[in-house]
mmCIF entry with sequence, helices, sheets and N, C-alpha, C, O atoms, coordinates in Angstrom:
data_MODEL
# 
_entry.id   MODEL 
# 
_entity.id                         1 
_entity.type                       polymer 
_entity.pdbx_number_of_molecules   1 
# 
_entity_poly.entity_id                      1 
_entity_poly.type                           'polypeptide(L)' 
_entity_poly.nstd_linkage                   no 
_entity_poly.nstd_monomer                   no 
_entity_poly.pdbx_seq_one_letter_code       
;(UNK)(UNK)(UNK)(UNK)(UNK)(UNK)(UNK)(UNK)(UNK)(UNK)(UNK)(UNK)(UNK)(UNK)(UNK)(UNK)
(UNK)(UNK)(UNK)(UNK)(UNK)(UNK)(UNK)(UNK)(UNK)(UNK)(UNK)(UNK)(UNK)(UNK)(UNK)(UNK)
(UNK)(UNK)(UNK)(UNK)(UNK)(UNK)(UNK)(UNK)(UNK)(UNK)(UNK)(UNK)(UNK)(UNK)(UNK)(UNK)
(UNK)(UNK)(UNK)(UNK)
;
_entity_poly.pdbx_seq_one_letter_code_can   XXXXXXXXXXXXXXXXXXXXXXXXXXXXXXXXXXXXXXXXXXXXXXXXXXXX 
_entity_poly.pdbx_strand_id                 A 
# 
loop_
_entity_poly_seq.entity_id 
_entity_poly_seq.num 
_entity_poly_seq.mon_id 
_entity_poly_seq.hetero 
1 1  UNK n 
1 2  UNK n 
1 3  UNK n 
1 4  UNK n 
1 5  UNK n 
1 6  UNK n 
1 7  UNK n 
1 8  UNK n 
1 9  UNK n 
1 10 UNK n 
1 11 UNK n 
1 12 UNK n 
1 13 UNK n 
1 14 UNK n 
1 15 UNK n 
1 16 UNK n 
1 17 UNK n 
1 18 UNK n 
1 19 UNK n 
1 20 UNK n 
1 21 UNK n 
1 22 UNK n 
1 23 UNK n 
1 24 UNK n 
1 25 UNK n 
1 26 UNK n 
1 27 UNK n 
1 28 UNK n 
1 29 UNK n 
1 30 UNK n 
1 31 UNK n 
1 32 UNK n 
1 33 UNK n 
1 34 UNK n 
1 35 UNK n 
1 36 UNK n 
1 37 UNK n 
1 38 UNK n 
1 39 UNK n 
1 40 UNK n 
1 41 UNK n 
1 42 UNK n 
1 43 UNK n 
1 44 UNK n 
1 45 UNK n 
1 46 UNK n 
1 47 UNK n 
1 48 UNK n 
1 49 UNK n 
1 50 UNK n 
1 51 UNK n 
1 52 UNK n 
# 
_struct_asym.id          A 
_struct_asym.entity_id   1 
# 
loop_
_struct_conf.conf_type_id 
_struct_conf.id 
_struct_conf.pdbx_PDB_helix_id 
_struct_conf.beg_label_comp_id 
_struct_conf.beg_label_asym_id 
_struct_conf.beg_label_seq_id 
_struct_conf.pdbx_beg_PDB_ins_code 
_struct_conf.end_label_comp_id 
_struct_conf.end_label_asym_id 
_struct_conf.end_label_seq_id 
_struct_conf.pdbx_end_PDB_ins_code 
_struct_conf.beg_auth_comp_id 
_struct_conf.beg_auth_asym_id 
_struct_conf.beg_auth_seq_id 
_struct_conf.end_auth_comp_id 
_struct_conf.end_auth_asym_id 
_struct_conf.end_auth_seq_id 
_struct_conf.pdbx_PDB_helix_class 
_struct_conf.details 
_struct_conf.pdbx_PDB_helix_length 
HELX_P HELX_P1 AA1 UNK A 5  ? UNK A 37 ? UNK A 5  UNK A 37 1 ? 33 
HELX_P HELX_P2 AA2 UNK A 44 ? UNK A 48 ? UNK A 44 UNK A 48 1 ? 5  
# 
_struct_conf_type.id          HELX_P 
_struct_conf_type.criteria    ? 
_struct_conf_type.reference   ? 
# 
loop_
_atom_site.group_PDB 
_atom_site.id 
_atom_site.type_symbol 
_atom_site.label_atom_id 
_atom_site.label_alt_id 
_atom_site.label_comp_id 
_atom_site.label_asym_id 
_atom_site.label_entity_id 
_atom_site.label_seq_id 
_atom_site.pdbx_PDB_ins_code 
_atom_site.Cartn_x 
_atom_site.Cartn_y 
_atom_site.Cartn_z 
_atom_site.occupancy 
_atom_site.B_iso_or_equiv 
_atom_site.pdbx_formal_charge 
_atom_site.auth_seq_id 
_atom_site.auth_comp_id 
_atom_site.auth_asym_id 
_atom_site.auth_atom_id 
_atom_site.pdbx_PDB_model_num 
ATOM 1   N N  . UNK A 1 1  ? 96.696  100.051 41.547  1.00 0.00 ? 1  UNK A N  1 
ATOM 2   C CA . UNK A 1 1  ? 96.498  98.714  42.083  1.00 0.00 ? 1  UNK A CA 1 
ATOM 3   C C  . UNK A 1 1  ? 95.351  98.754  43.083  1.00 0.00 ? 1  UNK A C  1 
ATOM 4   O O  . UNK A 1 1  ? 95.438  99.417  44.116  1.00 0.00 ? 1  UNK A O  1 
ATOM 5   N N  . UNK A 1 2  ? 94.299  98.053  42.774  1.00 0.00 ? 2  UNK A N  1 
ATOM 6   C CA . UNK A 1 2  ? 93.127  97.999  43.633  1.00 0.00 ? 2  UNK A CA 1 
ATOM 7   C C  . UNK A 1 2  ? 93.207  96.781  44.545  1.00 0.00 ? 2  UNK A C  1 
ATOM 8   O O  . UNK A 1 2  ? 93.527  95.675  44.110  1.00 0.00 ? 2  UNK A O  1 
ATOM 9   N N  . UNK A 1 3  ? 92.906  97.017  45.833  1.00 0.00 ? 3  UNK A N  1 
ATOM 10  C CA . UNK A 1 3  ? 92.882  95.923  46.789  1.00 0.00 ? 3  UNK A CA 1 
ATOM 11  C C  . UNK A 1 3  ? 91.438  95.509  47.036  1.00 0.00 ? 3  UNK A C  1 
ATOM 12  O O  . UNK A 1 3  ? 90.533  96.343  47.049  1.00 0.00 ? 3  UNK A O  1 
ATOM 13  N N  . UNK A 1 4  ? 91.240  94.228  47.227  1.00 0.00 ? 4  UNK A N  1 
ATOM 14  C CA . UNK A 1 4  ? 89.890  93.768  47.525  1.00 0.00 ? 4  UNK A CA 1 
ATOM 15  C C  . UNK A 1 4  ? 89.542  94.127  48.973  1.00 0.00 ? 4  UNK A C  1 
ATOM 16  O O  . UNK A 1 4  ? 90.420  94.454  49.772  1.00 0.00 ? 4  UNK A O  1 
ATOM 17  N N  . UNK A 1 5  ? 88.266  94.062  49.288  1.00 0.00 ? 5  UNK A N  1 
ATOM 18  C CA . UNK A 1 5  ? 87.817  94.384  50.652  1.00 0.00 ? 5  UNK A CA 1 
ATOM 19  C C  . UNK A 1 5  ? 88.400  93.402  51.660  1.00 0.00 ? 5  UNK A C  1 
ATOM 20  O O  . UNK A 1 5  ? 88.732  93.787  52.781  1.00 0.00 ? 5  UNK A O  1 
ATOM 21  N N  . UNK A 1 6  ? 88.524  92.157  51.274  1.00 0.00 ? 6  UNK A N  1 
ATOM 22  C CA . UNK A 1 6  ? 89.096  91.148  52.166  1.00 0.00 ? 6  UNK A CA 1 
ATOM 23  C C  . UNK A 1 6  ? 90.552  91.472  52.496  1.00 0.00 ? 6  UNK A C  1 
ATOM 24  O O  . UNK A 1 6  ? 90.980  91.345  53.643  1.00 0.00 ? 6  UNK A O  1 
ATOM 25  N N  . UNK A 1 7  ? 91.293  91.884  51.500  1.00 0.00 ? 7  UNK A N  1 
ATOM 26  C CA . UNK A 1 7  ? 92.698  92.239  51.712  1.00 0.00 ? 7  UNK A CA 1 
ATOM 27  C C  . UNK A 1 7  ? 92.819  93.469  52.597  1.00 0.00 ? 7  UNK A C  1 
ATOM 28  O O  . UNK A 1 7  ? 93.693  93.524  53.462  1.00 0.00 ? 7  UNK A O  1 
ATOM 29  N N  . UNK A 1 8  ? 91.958  94.450  52.395  1.00 0.00 ? 8  UNK A N  1 
ATOM 30  C CA . UNK A 1 8  ? 91.976  95.652  53.230  1.00 0.00 ? 8  UNK A CA 1 
ATOM 31  C C  . UNK A 1 8  ? 91.667  95.300  54.685  1.00 0.00 ? 8  UNK A C  1 
ATOM 32  O O  . UNK A 1 8  ? 92.304  95.826  55.598  1.00 0.00 ? 8  UNK A O  1 
ATOM 33  N N  . UNK A 1 9  ? 90.696  94.415  54.906  1.00 0.00 ? 9  UNK A N  1 
ATOM 34  C CA . UNK A 1 9  ? 90.356  94.002  56.273  1.00 0.00 ? 9  UNK A CA 1 
ATOM 35  C C  . UNK A 1 9  ? 91.510  93.265  56.928  1.00 0.00 ? 9  UNK A C  1 
ATOM 36  O O  . UNK A 1 9  ? 91.771  93.459  58.116  1.00 0.00 ? 9  UNK A O  1 
ATOM 37  N N  . UNK A 1 10 ? 92.204  92.427  56.176  1.00 0.00 ? 10 UNK A N  1 
ATOM 38  C CA . UNK A 1 10 ? 93.363  91.718  56.726  1.00 0.00 ? 10 UNK A CA 1 
ATOM 39  C C  . UNK A 1 10 ? 94.469  92.685  57.119  1.00 0.00 ? 10 UNK A C  1 
ATOM 40  O O  . UNK A 1 10 ? 95.080  92.535  58.177  1.00 0.00 ? 10 UNK A O  1 
ATOM 41  N N  . UNK A 1 11 ? 94.726  93.668  56.280  1.00 0.00 ? 11 UNK A N  1 
ATOM 42  C CA . UNK A 1 11 ? 95.771  94.651  56.575  1.00 0.00 ? 11 UNK A CA 1 
ATOM 43  C C  . UNK A 1 11 ? 95.415  95.433  57.833  1.00 0.00 ? 11 UNK A C  1 
ATOM 44  O O  . UNK A 1 11 ? 96.272  95.659  58.687  1.00 0.00 ? 11 UNK A O  1 
ATOM 45  N N  . UNK A 1 12 ? 94.161  95.847  57.950  1.00 0.00 ? 12 UNK A N  1 
ATOM 46  C CA . UNK A 1 12 ? 93.726  96.586  59.144  1.00 0.00 ? 12 UNK A CA 1 
ATOM 47  C C  . UNK A 1 12 ? 93.846  95.715  60.382  1.00 0.00 ? 12 UNK A C  1 
ATOM 48  O O  . UNK A 1 12 ? 94.270  96.198  61.433  1.00 0.00 ? 12 UNK A O  1 
ATOM 49  N N  . UNK A 1 13 ? 93.481  94.436  60.283  1.00 0.00 ? 13 UNK A N  1 
ATOM 50  C CA . UNK A 1 13 ? 93.575  93.525  61.417  1.00 0.00 ? 13 UNK A CA 1 
ATOM 51  C C  . UNK A 1 13 ? 95.028  93.307  61.816  1.00 0.00 ? 13 UNK A C  1 
ATOM 52  O O  . UNK A 1 13 ? 95.342  93.266  63.006  1.00 0.00 ? 13 UNK A O  1 
ATOM 53  N N  . UNK A 1 14 ? 95.915  93.167  60.839  1.00 0.00 ? 14 UNK A N  1 
ATOM 54  C CA . UNK A 1 14 ? 97.341  92.977  61.134  1.00 0.00 ? 14 UNK A CA 1 
ATOM 55  C C  . UNK A 1 14 ? 97.923  94.211  61.808  1.00 0.00 ? 14 UNK A C  1 
ATOM 56  O O  . UNK A 1 14 ? 98.717  94.095  62.741  1.00 0.00 ? 14 UNK A O  1 
ATOM 57  N N  . UNK A 1 15 ? 97.534  95.386  61.341  1.00 0.00 ? 15 UNK A N  1 
ATOM 58  C CA . UNK A 1 15 ? 98.019  96.626  61.953  1.00 0.00 ? 15 UNK A CA 1 
ATOM 59  C C  . UNK A 1 15 ? 97.520  96.750  63.383  1.00 0.00 ? 15 UNK A C  1 
ATOM 60  O O  . UNK A 1 15 ? 98.272  97.173  64.261  1.00 0.00 ? 15 UNK A O  1 
ATOM 61  N N  . UNK A 1 16 ? 96.257  96.387  63.637  1.00 0.00 ? 16 UNK A N  1 
ATOM 62  C CA . UNK A 1 16 ? 95.718  96.442  64.998  1.00 0.00 ? 16 UNK A CA 1 
ATOM 63  C C  . UNK A 1 16 ? 96.459  95.487  65.933  1.00 0.00 ? 16 UNK A C  1 
ATOM 64  O O  . UNK A 1 16 ? 96.761  95.839  67.073  1.00 0.00 ? 16 UNK A O  1 
ATOM 65  N N  . UNK A 1 17 ? 96.750  94.289  65.452  1.00 0.00 ? 17 UNK A N  1 
ATOM 66  C CA . UNK A 1 17 ? 97.491  93.330  66.277  1.00 0.00 ? 17 UNK A CA 1 
ATOM 67  C C  . UNK A 1 17 ? 98.905  93.834  66.532  1.00 0.00 ? 17 UNK A C  1 
ATOM 68  O O  . UNK A 1 17 ? 99.416  93.695  67.643  1.00 0.00 ? 17 UNK A O  1 
ATOM 69  N N  . UNK A 1 18 ? 99.534  94.408  65.535  1.00 0.00 ? 18 UNK A N  1 
ATOM 70  C CA . UNK A 1 18 ? 100.893 94.940  65.704  1.00 0.00 ? 18 UNK A CA 1 
ATOM 71  C C  . UNK A 1 18 ? 100.909 96.086  66.705  1.00 0.00 ? 18 UNK A C  1 
ATOM 72  O O  . UNK A 1 18 ? 101.828 96.184  67.518  1.00 0.00 ? 18 UNK A O  1 
ATOM 73  N N  . UNK A 1 19 ? 99.903  96.954  66.657  1.00 0.00 ? 19 UNK A N  1 
ATOM 74  C CA . UNK A 1 19 ? 99.814  98.049  67.629  1.00 0.00 ? 19 UNK A CA 1 
ATOM 75  C C  . UNK A 1 19 ? 99.688  97.510  69.046  1.00 0.00 ? 19 UNK A C  1 
ATOM 76  O O  . UNK A 1 19 ? 100.324 98.022  69.967  1.00 0.00 ? 19 UNK A O  1 
ATOM 77  N N  . UNK A 1 20 ? 98.868  96.479  69.223  1.00 0.00 ? 20 UNK A N  1 
ATOM 78  C CA . UNK A 1 20 ? 98.682  95.885  70.552  1.00 0.00 ? 20 UNK A CA 1 
ATOM 79  C C  . UNK A 1 20 ? 99.970  95.251  71.053  1.00 0.00 ? 20 UNK A C  1 
ATOM 80  O O  . UNK A 1 20 ? 100.330 95.405  72.220  1.00 0.00 ? 20 UNK A O  1 
ATOM 81  N N  . UNK A 1 21 ? 100.660 94.543  70.178  1.00 0.00 ? 21 UNK A N  1 
ATOM 82  C CA . UNK A 1 21 ? 101.914 93.894  70.571  1.00 0.00 ? 21 UNK A CA 1 
ATOM 83  C C  . UNK A 1 21 ? 102.947 94.935  70.978  1.00 0.00 ? 21 UNK A C  1 
ATOM 84  O O  . UNK A 1 21 ? 103.632 94.768  71.988  1.00 0.00 ? 21 UNK A O  1 
ATOM 85  N N  . UNK A 1 22 ? 103.065 95.996  70.211  1.00 0.00 ? 22 UNK A N  1 
ATOM 86  C CA . UNK A 1 22 ? 104.027 97.054  70.541  1.00 0.00 ? 22 UNK A CA 1 
ATOM 87  C C  . UNK A 1 22 ? 103.617 97.763  71.828  1.00 0.00 ? 22 UNK A C  1 
ATOM 88  O O  . UNK A 1 22 ? 104.468 98.091  72.655  1.00 0.00 ? 22 UNK A O  1 
ATOM 89  N N  . UNK A 1 23 ? 102.333 97.998  71.998  1.00 0.00 ? 23 UNK A N  1 
ATOM 90  C CA . UNK A 1 23 ? 101.840 98.713  73.182  1.00 0.00 ? 23 UNK A CA 1 
ATOM 91  C C  . UNK A 1 23 ? 102.185 97.959  74.464  1.00 0.00 ? 23 UNK A C  1 
ATOM 92  O O  . UNK A 1 23 ? 102.696 98.550  75.416  1.00 0.00 ? 23 UNK A O  1 
ATOM 93  N N  . UNK A 1 24 ? 101.907 96.658  74.491  1.00 0.00 ? 24 UNK A N  1 
ATOM 94  C CA . UNK A 1 24 ? 102.143 95.881  75.705  1.00 0.00 ? 24 UNK A CA 1 
ATOM 95  C C  . UNK A 1 24 ? 103.546 95.293  75.784  1.00 0.00 ? 24 UNK A C  1 
ATOM 96  O O  . UNK A 1 24 ? 103.937 94.812  76.847  1.00 0.00 ? 24 UNK A O  1 
ATOM 97  N N  . UNK A 1 25 ? 104.301 95.312  74.724  1.00 0.00 ? 25 UNK A N  1 
ATOM 98  C CA . UNK A 1 25 ? 105.628 94.718  74.734  1.00 0.00 ? 25 UNK A CA 1 
ATOM 99  C C  . UNK A 1 25 ? 106.769 95.697  74.858  1.00 0.00 ? 25 UNK A C  1 
ATOM 100 O O  . UNK A 1 25 ? 107.910 95.281  75.054  1.00 0.00 ? 25 UNK A O  1 
ATOM 101 N N  . UNK A 1 26 ? 106.500 96.992  74.752  1.00 0.00 ? 26 UNK A N  1 
ATOM 102 C CA . UNK A 1 26 ? 107.573 97.989  74.749  1.00 0.00 ? 26 UNK A CA 1 
ATOM 103 C C  . UNK A 1 26 ? 108.280 98.066  76.096  1.00 0.00 ? 26 UNK A C  1 
ATOM 104 O O  . UNK A 1 26 ? 109.508 97.993  76.142  1.00 0.00 ? 26 UNK A O  1 
ATOM 105 N N  . UNK A 1 27 ? 107.548 98.210  77.183  1.00 0.00 ? 27 UNK A N  1 
ATOM 106 C CA . UNK A 1 27 ? 108.168 98.353  78.505  1.00 0.00 ? 27 UNK A CA 1 
ATOM 107 C C  . UNK A 1 27 ? 108.933 97.094  78.899  1.00 0.00 ? 27 UNK A C  1 
ATOM 108 O O  . UNK A 1 27 ? 110.074 97.215  79.346  1.00 0.00 ? 27 UNK A O  1 
ATOM 109 N N  . UNK A 1 28 ? 108.369 95.885  78.758  1.00 0.00 ? 28 UNK A N  1 
ATOM 110 C CA . UNK A 1 28 ? 109.184 94.699  79.061  1.00 0.00 ? 28 UNK A CA 1 
ATOM 111 C C  . UNK A 1 28 ? 110.440 94.588  78.191  1.00 0.00 ? 28 UNK A C  1 
ATOM 112 O O  . UNK A 1 28 ? 111.479 94.121  78.656  1.00 0.00 ? 28 UNK A O  1 
ATOM 113 N N  . UNK A 1 29 ? 110.344 95.012  76.940  1.00 0.00 ? 29 UNK A N  1 
ATOM 114 C CA . UNK A 1 29 ? 111.513 94.991  76.061  1.00 0.00 ? 29 UNK A CA 1 
ATOM 115 C C  . UNK A 1 29 ? 112.595 95.936  76.574  1.00 0.00 ? 29 UNK A C  1 
ATOM 116 O O  . UNK A 1 29 ? 113.770 95.572  76.601  1.00 0.00 ? 29 UNK A O  1 
ATOM 117 N N  . UNK A 1 30 ? 112.214 97.135  76.978  1.00 0.00 ? 30 UNK A N  1 
ATOM 118 C CA . UNK A 1 30 ? 113.189 98.102  77.490  1.00 0.00 ? 30 UNK A CA 1 
ATOM 119 C C  . UNK A 1 30 ? 113.810 97.584  78.784  1.00 0.00 ? 30 UNK A C  1 
ATOM 120 O O  . UNK A 1 30 ? 115.018 97.720  78.982  1.00 0.00 ? 30 UNK A O  1 
ATOM 121 N N  . UNK A 1 31 ? 113.011 96.997  79.661  1.00 0.00 ? 31 UNK A N  1 
ATOM 122 C CA . UNK A 1 31 ? 113.548 96.430  80.900  1.00 0.00 ? 31 UNK A CA 1 
ATOM 123 C C  . UNK A 1 31 ? 114.513 95.295  80.592  1.00 0.00 ? 31 UNK A C  1 
ATOM 124 O O  . UNK A 1 31 ? 115.571 95.197  81.214  1.00 0.00 ? 31 UNK A O  1 
ATOM 125 N N  . UNK A 1 32 ? 114.163 94.442  79.644  1.00 0.00 ? 32 UNK A N  1 
ATOM 126 C CA . UNK A 1 32 ? 115.033 93.329  79.270  1.00 0.00 ? 32 UNK A CA 1 
ATOM 127 C C  . UNK A 1 32 ? 116.361 93.828  78.714  1.00 0.00 ? 32 UNK A C  1 
ATOM 128 O O  . UNK A 1 32 ? 117.418 93.314  79.081  1.00 0.00 ? 32 UNK A O  1 
ATOM 129 N N  . UNK A 1 33 ? 116.316 94.822  77.833  1.00 0.00 ? 33 UNK A N  1 
ATOM 130 C CA . UNK A 1 33 ? 117.552 95.357  77.250  1.00 0.00 ? 33 UNK A CA 1 
ATOM 131 C C  . UNK A 1 33 ? 118.409 95.984  78.345  1.00 0.00 ? 33 UNK A C  1 
ATOM 132 O O  . UNK A 1 33 ? 119.625 95.795  78.365  1.00 0.00 ? 33 UNK A O  1 
ATOM 133 N N  . UNK A 1 34 ? 117.787 96.726  79.250  1.00 0.00 ? 34 UNK A N  1 
ATOM 134 C CA . UNK A 1 34 ? 118.542 97.319  80.357  1.00 0.00 ? 34 UNK A CA 1 
ATOM 135 C C  . UNK A 1 34 ? 119.146 96.270  81.268  1.00 0.00 ? 34 UNK A C  1 
ATOM 136 O O  . UNK A 1 34 ? 120.278 96.417  81.727  1.00 0.00 ? 34 UNK A O  1 
ATOM 137 N N  . UNK A 1 35 ? 118.398 95.218  81.530  1.00 0.00 ? 35 UNK A N  1 
ATOM 138 C CA . UNK A 1 35 ? 118.891 94.134  82.385  1.00 0.00 ? 35 UNK A CA 1 
ATOM 139 C C  . UNK A 1 35 ? 120.060 93.416  81.739  1.00 0.00 ? 35 UNK A C  1 
ATOM 140 O O  . UNK A 1 35 ? 121.046 93.106  82.407  1.00 0.00 ? 35 UNK A O  1 
ATOM 141 N N  . UNK A 1 36 ? 119.958 93.151  80.450  1.00 0.00 ? 36 UNK A N  1 
ATOM 142 C CA . UNK A 1 36 ? 121.005 92.405  79.775  1.00 0.00 ? 36 UNK A CA 1 
ATOM 143 C C  . UNK A 1 36 ? 122.262 93.245  79.520  1.00 0.00 ? 36 UNK A C  1 
ATOM 144 O O  . UNK A 1 36 ? 123.353 92.689  79.396  1.00 0.00 ? 36 UNK A O  1 
ATOM 145 N N  . UNK A 1 37 ? 122.128 94.558  79.442  1.00 0.00 ? 37 UNK A N  1 
ATOM 146 C CA . UNK A 1 37 ? 123.296 95.377  79.135  1.00 0.00 ? 37 UNK A CA 1 
ATOM 147 C C  . UNK A 1 37 ? 123.974 95.946  80.380  1.00 0.00 ? 37 UNK A C  1 
ATOM 148 O O  . UNK A 1 37 ? 125.000 96.616  80.262  1.00 0.00 ? 37 UNK A O  1 
ATOM 149 N N  . UNK A 1 38 ? 123.425 95.696  81.572  1.00 0.00 ? 38 UNK A N  1 
ATOM 150 C CA . UNK A 1 38 ? 124.069 96.217  82.778  1.00 0.00 ? 38 UNK A CA 1 
ATOM 151 C C  . UNK A 1 38 ? 125.277 95.349  83.125  1.00 0.00 ? 38 UNK A C  1 
ATOM 152 O O  . UNK A 1 38 ? 125.259 94.131  82.946  1.00 0.00 ? 38 UNK A O  1 
ATOM 153 N N  . UNK A 1 39 ? 126.307 95.995  83.616  1.00 0.00 ? 39 UNK A N  1 
ATOM 154 C CA . UNK A 1 39 ? 127.558 95.301  83.881  1.00 0.00 ? 39 UNK A CA 1 
ATOM 155 C C  . UNK A 1 39 ? 127.439 94.321  85.046  1.00 0.00 ? 39 UNK A C  1 
ATOM 156 O O  . UNK A 1 39 ? 127.606 93.122  84.824  1.00 0.00 ? 39 UNK A O  1 
ATOM 157 N N  . UNK A 1 40 ? 127.161 94.757  86.264  1.00 0.00 ? 40 UNK A N  1 
ATOM 158 C CA . UNK A 1 40 ? 126.862 93.749  87.288  1.00 0.00 ? 40 UNK A CA 1 
ATOM 159 C C  . UNK A 1 40 ? 125.365 93.449  87.229  1.00 0.00 ? 40 UNK A C  1 
ATOM 160 O O  . UNK A 1 40 ? 124.549 94.260  87.667  1.00 0.00 ? 40 UNK A O  1 
ATOM 161 N N  . UNK A 1 41 ? 125.010 92.302  86.697  1.00 0.00 ? 41 UNK A N  1 
ATOM 162 C CA . UNK A 1 41 ? 123.590 91.970  86.540  1.00 0.00 ? 41 UNK A CA 1 
ATOM 163 C C  . UNK A 1 41 ? 122.935 91.795  87.905  1.00 0.00 ? 41 UNK A C  1 
ATOM 164 O O  . UNK A 1 41 ? 123.399 91.001  88.723  1.00 0.00 ? 41 UNK A O  1 
ATOM 165 N N  . UNK A 1 42 ? 121.870 92.527  88.146  1.00 0.00 ? 42 UNK A N  1 
ATOM 166 C CA . UNK A 1 42 ? 121.186 92.382  89.434  1.00 0.00 ? 42 UNK A CA 1 
ATOM 167 C C  . UNK A 1 42 ? 120.410 91.062  89.496  1.00 0.00 ? 42 UNK A C  1 
ATOM 168 O O  . UNK A 1 42 ? 120.097 90.448  88.476  1.00 0.00 ? 42 UNK A O  1 
ATOM 169 N N  . UNK A 1 43 ? 120.120 90.658  90.712  1.00 0.00 ? 43 UNK A N  1 
ATOM 170 C CA . UNK A 1 43 ? 119.342 89.456  90.914  1.00 0.00 ? 43 UNK A CA 1 
ATOM 171 C C  . UNK A 1 43 ? 117.918 89.717  90.416  1.00 0.00 ? 43 UNK A C  1 
ATOM 172 O O  . UNK A 1 43 ? 117.330 90.751  90.735  1.00 0.00 ? 43 UNK A O  1 
ATOM 173 N N  . UNK A 1 44 ? 117.372 88.803  89.650  1.00 0.00 ? 44 UNK A N  1 
ATOM 174 C CA . UNK A 1 44 ? 116.043 88.982  89.082  1.00 0.00 ? 44 UNK A CA 1 
ATOM 175 C C  . UNK A 1 44 ? 114.985 89.075  90.183  1.00 0.00 ? 44 UNK A C  1 
ATOM 176 O O  . UNK A 1 44 ? 114.001 89.798  90.028  1.00 0.00 ? 44 UNK A O  1 
ATOM 177 N N  . UNK A 1 45 ? 115.169 88.366  91.275  1.00 0.00 ? 45 UNK A N  1 
ATOM 178 C CA . UNK A 1 45 ? 114.220 88.423  92.378  1.00 0.00 ? 45 UNK A CA 1 
ATOM 179 C C  . UNK A 1 45 ? 114.177 89.828  92.986  1.00 0.00 ? 45 UNK A C  1 
ATOM 180 O O  . UNK A 1 45 ? 113.108 90.317  93.350  1.00 0.00 ? 45 UNK A O  1 
ATOM 181 N N  . UNK A 1 46 ? 115.329 90.466  93.093  1.00 0.00 ? 46 UNK A N  1 
ATOM 182 C CA . UNK A 1 46 ? 115.361 91.821  93.649  1.00 0.00 ? 46 UNK A CA 1 
ATOM 183 C C  . UNK A 1 46 ? 114.680 92.832  92.739  1.00 0.00 ? 46 UNK A C  1 
ATOM 184 O O  . UNK A 1 46 ? 114.127 93.823  93.218  1.00 0.00 ? 46 UNK A O  1 
ATOM 185 N N  . UNK A 1 47 ? 114.713 92.596  91.448  1.00 0.00 ? 47 UNK A N  1 
ATOM 186 C CA . UNK A 1 47 ? 114.060 93.497  90.509  1.00 0.00 ? 47 UNK A CA 1 
ATOM 187 C C  . UNK A 1 47 ? 112.543 93.358  90.603  1.00 0.00 ? 47 UNK A C  1 
ATOM 188 O O  . UNK A 1 47 ? 111.823 94.356  90.599  1.00 0.00 ? 47 UNK A O  1 
ATOM 189 N N  . UNK A 1 48 ? 112.068 92.133  90.686  1.00 0.00 ? 48 UNK A N  1 
ATOM 190 C CA . UNK A 1 48 ? 110.636 91.861  90.656  1.00 0.00 ? 48 UNK A CA 1 
ATOM 191 C C  . UNK A 1 48 ? 109.947 91.942  92.009  1.00 0.00 ? 48 UNK A C  1 
ATOM 192 O O  . UNK A 1 48 ? 108.731 92.123  92.063  1.00 0.00 ? 48 UNK A O  1 
ATOM 193 N N  . UNK A 1 49 ? 110.685 91.813  93.096  1.00 0.00 ? 49 UNK A N  1 
ATOM 194 C CA . UNK A 1 49 ? 110.093 91.788  94.429  1.00 0.00 ? 49 UNK A CA 1 
ATOM 195 C C  . UNK A 1 49 ? 109.815 93.204  94.912  1.00 0.00 ? 49 UNK A C  1 
ATOM 196 O O  . UNK A 1 49 ? 110.686 94.069  94.821  1.00 0.00 ? 49 UNK A O  1 
ATOM 197 N N  . UNK A 1 50 ? 108.612 93.454  95.425  1.00 0.00 ? 50 UNK A N  1 
ATOM 198 C CA . UNK A 1 50 ? 108.310 94.790  95.964  1.00 0.00 ? 50 UNK A CA 1 
ATOM 199 C C  . UNK A 1 50 ? 108.905 94.986  97.356  1.00 0.00 ? 50 UNK A C  1 
ATOM 200 O O  . UNK A 1 50 ? 108.892 96.105  97.867  1.00 0.00 ? 50 UNK A O  1 
ATOM 201 N N  . UNK A 1 51 ? 109.419 93.948  97.974  1.00 0.00 ? 51 UNK A N  1 
ATOM 202 C CA . UNK A 1 51 ? 109.936 94.043  99.339  1.00 0.00 ? 51 UNK A CA 1 
ATOM 203 C C  . UNK A 1 51 ? 111.408 94.414  99.412  1.00 0.00 ? 51 UNK A C  1 
ATOM 204 O O  . UNK A 1 51 ? 111.911 94.727  100.491 1.00 0.00 ? 51 UNK A O  1 
ATOM 205 N N  . UNK A 1 52 ? 112.107 94.384  98.284  1.00 0.00 ? 52 UNK A N  1 
ATOM 206 C CA . UNK A 1 52 ? 113.541 94.664  98.341  1.00 0.00 ? 52 UNK A CA 1 
ATOM 207 C C  . UNK A 1 52 ? 113.870 96.119  98.185  1.00 0.00 ? 52 UNK A C  1 
ATOM 208 O O  . UNK A 1 52 ? 115.042 96.493  98.214  1.00 0.00 ? 52 UNK A O  1 
# 
């Protein structure tokens, strides 16, 4: 099965976008999962504030 050049470029572009999304979305995803699965949920302000 031969792919056209246009199709190959689209696949490469989609893979690049997916890599970027995973790269910048992994840490917030892990923080979100940890926040949602903790038993006593901490105050969101205390998590985000550098003064607490």
